[in-house]
C-alpha positions in Angstrom: 14.2 2.8 -0.3 12.2 1.0 -3.0 8.5 1.4 -3.7 7.5 -2.0 -2.5 9.0 -1.3 1.0 7.2 2.1 1.1 3.9 0.5 0.2 4.3 -2.2 2.8 5.0 0.4 5.5 1.9 2.3 4.5 -0.1 -0.9 4.5 1.1 -1.8 7.9 0.0 1.5 9.5 -3.2 1.6 7.5 -3.3 3.5 4.3 -5.9 6.1 5.4 -4.3 7.0 8.7 -2.4 10.1 9.5 0.8 8.0 9.9 0.4 6.8 6.3 0.0 10.3 5.1 3.3 11.3 6.9 5.0 8.3 5.3 3.8 9.5 1.9 5.0 13.0 2.5 8.4 11.8 3.7 9.0 9.2 1.1 7.6 10.9 -2.0 10.8 12.8 -2.4 12.8 9.6 -2.4 11.1 7.9 -5.4 10.7 8.6 -9.1 7.8 10.5 -10.5 6.1 7.3 -11.7 6.4 5.8 -8.2 5.2 9.0 -6.6 2.1 8.8 -8.8 1.5 5.2 -7.7 1.8 6.2 -4.1 -0.6 9.0 -4.6 -3.1 6.6 -6.2 -2.7 4.1 -3.4 -3.6 6.8 -0.9 -6.5 8.1 -3.0 -8.0 4.6 -3.0 -7.5 4.2 0.7 -9.1 7.5 1.4 -12.1 6.7 -0.8 -12.5 3.3 1.0 -12.3 5.0 4.4 -14.9 7.6 3.3 -17.3 4.9 2.1 -16.9 2.9 5.3 -17.5 6.1 7.4 -20.6 6.8 5.4 -21.9 3.2 5.8 -21.3 3.4 9.6 -23.1 6.7 9.8 -26.0 5.4 7.7 -26.4 2.3 9.8 -26.5 4.4 13.0 -29.5 6.4 11.8 
């Protein structure tokens, strides 16, 4: 499976979701070290965006 397909699958399920994390864990063994690092970065960005959104929602609820 190529990196573009893996990234599309993660995008479809939502990069910060538990499903995306399972995709990452399952697919990271199938790709090169460089592609594995790119996957890790994609998920790190998604988690940061999710955390920011969560903080914004919490702040607006106060």
